[in-house]
C-alpha atoms as an extended CHARMM CRD file, in Angstrom:
* protein
*
        83  EXT
         1         1  MET       CA              0.0000000000        0.0000000000        0.0000000000  PROA      1               0.0000000000
         2         2  GLU       CA              1.3000000000        3.4510000000       -0.8790000000  PROA      2               0.0000000000
         3         3  LYS       CA              1.9730000000        5.8170000000        1.9860000000  PROA      3               0.0000000000
         4         4  THR       CA             -0.5750000000        8.3250000000        0.6730000000  PROA      4               0.0000000000
         5         5  ASP       CA             -3.2340000000        5.6020000000        0.8870000000  PROA      5               0.0000000000
         6         6  LEU       CA             -1.9820000000        4.5440000000        4.3170000000  PROA      6               0.0000000000
         7         7  ILE       CA             -2.3480000000        8.1140000000        5.5940000000  PROA      7               0.0000000000
         8         8  LYS       CA             -5.7610000000        8.6070000000        4.0120000000  PROA      8               0.0000000000
         9         9  ASN       CA             -7.1030000000        5.2990000000        5.3270000000  PROA      9               0.0000000000
        10        10  ALA       CA             -5.8190000000        6.0020000000        8.8400000000  PROA      10              0.0000000000
        11        11  ILE       CA             -7.5910000000        9.3680000000        8.8880000000  PROA      11              0.0000000000
        12        12  LEU       CA            -10.7940000000        7.8750000000        7.4940000000  PROA      12              0.0000000000
        13        13  SER       CA            -10.7380000000        5.1990000000       10.1960000000  PROA      13              0.0000000000
        14        14  LYS       CA            -11.3080000000        7.9740000000       12.7630000000  PROA      14              0.0000000000
        15        15  LEU       CA            -13.3000000000       10.3920000000       10.5710000000  PROA      15              0.0000000000
        16        16  PRO       CA            -15.1910000000        8.1960000000        8.0770000000  PROA      16              0.0000000000
        17        17  ASP       CA            -17.2760000000       11.0650000000        6.6690000000  PROA      17              0.0000000000
        18        18  ALA       CA            -14.2460000000       13.3070000000        6.0490000000  PROA      18              0.0000000000
        19        19  GLU       CA            -12.9240000000       14.4300000000        2.7050000000  PROA      19              0.0000000000
        20        20  VAL       CA             -9.1840000000       13.7300000000        2.7410000000  PROA      20              0.0000000000
        21        21  HSD       CA             -6.5420000000       14.9400000000        0.2890000000  PROA      21              0.0000000000
        22        22  VAL       CA             -2.9790000000       13.6500000000        0.7430000000  PROA      22              0.0000000000
        23        23  GLU       CA             -0.0570000000       14.8830000000       -1.3300000000  PROA      23              0.0000000000
        24        24  ASP       CA              3.5510000000       13.6880000000       -1.5170000000  PROA      24              0.0000000000
        25        25  THR       CA              4.9800000000       17.2200000000       -1.5480000000  PROA      25              0.0000000000
        26        26  MET       CA              8.5660000000       16.3550000000       -2.5280000000  PROA      26              0.0000000000
        27        27  GLY       CA              7.8830000000       13.2800000000       -4.6350000000  PROA      27              0.0000000000
        28        28  ASP       CA             10.1680000000       11.2700000000       -2.3620000000  PROA      28              0.0000000000
        29        29  ASN       CA              7.5510000000        9.2500000000       -0.4700000000  PROA      29              0.0000000000
        30        30  ASN       CA              8.7050000000       10.8970000000        2.7810000000  PROA      30              0.0000000000
        31        31  HSD       CA              7.1810000000       14.4080000000        2.8690000000  PROA      31              0.0000000000
        32        32  PHE       CA              3.3910000000       14.6590000000        2.9700000000  PROA      32              0.0000000000
        33        33  GLN       CA              0.6820000000       17.2360000000        3.2960000000  PROA      33              0.0000000000
        34        34  ALA       CA             -2.8910000000       16.3510000000        4.1830000000  PROA      34              0.0000000000
        35        35  THR       CA             -5.9850000000       18.4990000000        3.9670000000  PROA      35              0.0000000000
        36        36  VAL       CA             -8.9060000000       17.1260000000        5.9330000000  PROA      36              0.0000000000
        37        37  ILE       CA            -12.4310000000       18.5110000000        5.6360000000  PROA      37              0.0000000000
        38        38  SER       CA            -14.9020000000       17.3050000000        8.2300000000  PROA      38              0.0000000000
        39        39  LYS       CA            -18.0710000000       18.4540000000        9.9630000000  PROA      39              0.0000000000
        40        40  GLU       CA            -16.5320000000       16.9180000000       13.1030000000  PROA      40              0.0000000000
        41        41  PHE       CA            -14.2700000000       19.9970000000       13.2930000000  PROA      41              0.0000000000
        42        42  GLU       CA            -17.1750000000       22.4090000000       13.7990000000  PROA      42              0.0000000000
        43        43  GLY       CA            -16.9470000000       24.1160000000       17.1920000000  PROA      43              0.0000000000
        44        44  LYS       CA            -13.4980000000       22.6560000000       17.9190000000  PROA      44              0.0000000000
        45        45  SER       CA            -10.2450000000       24.5500000000       18.3110000000  PROA      45              0.0000000000
        46        46  LEU       CA             -7.4620000000       23.9970000000       15.7940000000  PROA      46              0.0000000000
        47        47  LEU       CA             -5.6100000000       21.9490000000       18.4140000000  PROA      47              0.0000000000
        48        48  GLU       CA             -8.6530000000       19.7190000000       18.9640000000  PROA      48              0.0000000000
        49        49  GLN       CA             -9.0700000000       19.2910000000       15.2020000000  PROA      49              0.0000000000
        50        50  HSD       CA             -5.4540000000       18.2500000000       14.7830000000  PROA      50              0.0000000000
        51        51  GLN       CA             -5.6830000000       15.8700000000       17.7310000000  PROA      51              0.0000000000
        52        52  LEU       CA             -8.6070000000       14.1000000000       16.0300000000  PROA      52              0.0000000000
        53        53  VAL       CA             -6.4920000000       13.5590000000       12.9220000000  PROA      53              0.0000000000
        54        54  TYR       CA             -3.1900000000       12.7160000000       14.5890000000  PROA      54              0.0000000000
        55        55  GLU       CA             -4.7050000000       10.1060000000       16.9070000000  PROA      55              0.0000000000
        56        56  PRO       CA             -5.0900000000        7.4470000000       14.1860000000  PROA      56              0.0000000000
        57        57  LEU       CA             -1.9170000000        8.6020000000       12.4070000000  PROA      57              0.0000000000
        58        58  ASN       CA              0.4700000000        8.0680000000       15.3040000000  PROA      58              0.0000000000
        59        59  GLU       CA              0.8410000000        4.3550000000       14.6210000000  PROA      59              0.0000000000
        60        60  ALA       CA              0.3810000000        4.5910000000       10.8430000000  PROA      60              0.0000000000
        61        61  LEU       CA              3.1650000000        7.1850000000       10.4530000000  PROA      61              0.0000000000
        62        62  LYS       CA              5.5520000000        5.9340000000       13.1160000000  PROA      62              0.0000000000
        63        63  ASP       CA              9.0120000000        5.7020000000       11.5310000000  PROA      63              0.0000000000
        64        64  LYS       CA              7.4870000000        5.8350000000        8.0340000000  PROA      64              0.0000000000
        65        65  VAL       CA              7.6070000000        9.5160000000        7.0320000000  PROA      65              0.0000000000
        66        66  HSD       CA             10.0710000000       12.3300000000        7.5230000000  PROA      66              0.0000000000
        67        67  ALA       CA              7.6560000000       15.2890000000        7.4570000000  PROA      67              0.0000000000
        68        68  PHE       CA              3.8930000000       15.7130000000        7.6830000000  PROA      68              0.0000000000
        69        69  SER       CA              1.9020000000       18.9130000000        7.3070000000  PROA      69              0.0000000000
        70        70  LEU       CA             -1.7800000000       19.1150000000        8.2050000000  PROA      70              0.0000000000
        71        71  LYS       CA             -4.6020000000       21.4920000000        7.3050000000  PROA      71              0.0000000000
        72        72  THR       CA             -8.0320000000       20.9910000000        8.8260000000  PROA      72              0.0000000000
        73        73  LEU       CA            -11.2010000000       22.7240000000        7.6940000000  PROA      73              0.0000000000
        74        74  THR       CA            -14.9180000000       22.5180000000        8.2590000000  PROA      74              0.0000000000
        75        75  PRO       CA            -17.0550000000       22.0330000000        5.1320000000  PROA      75              0.0000000000
        76        76  GLU       CA            -18.0820000000       25.7080000000        5.3840000000  PROA      76              0.0000000000
        77        77  GLN       CA            -14.4470000000       26.8540000000        5.4870000000  PROA      77              0.0000000000
        78        78  TRP       CA            -13.6210000000       24.5880000000        2.5410000000  PROA      78              0.0000000000
        79        79  ALA       CA            -16.5420000000       25.9830000000        0.5090000000  PROA      79              0.0000000000
        80        80  ARG       CA            -15.3180000000       29.5540000000        1.1010000000  PROA      80              0.0000000000
        81        81  LYS       CA            -11.8030000000       28.7620000000       -0.1610000000  PROA      81              0.0000000000
        82        82  ALA       CA            -11.1550000000       29.4460000000       -3.8100000000  PROA      82              0.0000000000
        83        83  HSD       CA             -9.8860000000       26.1170000000       -5.0860000000  PROA      83              0.0000000000
């Protein structure tokens, strides 16, 4: 399984209704960025949002990636972004 799929599946195990985008930012299979959009983030601080995502990733990423960047958004925040 590719690491991007491993990351995405780990996040979806905790937030099954989330929209998850994972990118290998350097093309080296070691530097990743994830954007996670979930209604579960509504009313939560940024720290609480990140804790929800990192919880299932701790084991999945352990000793497998060099760098990981995370962006979390509610569906409303995502809709307002120009993408």
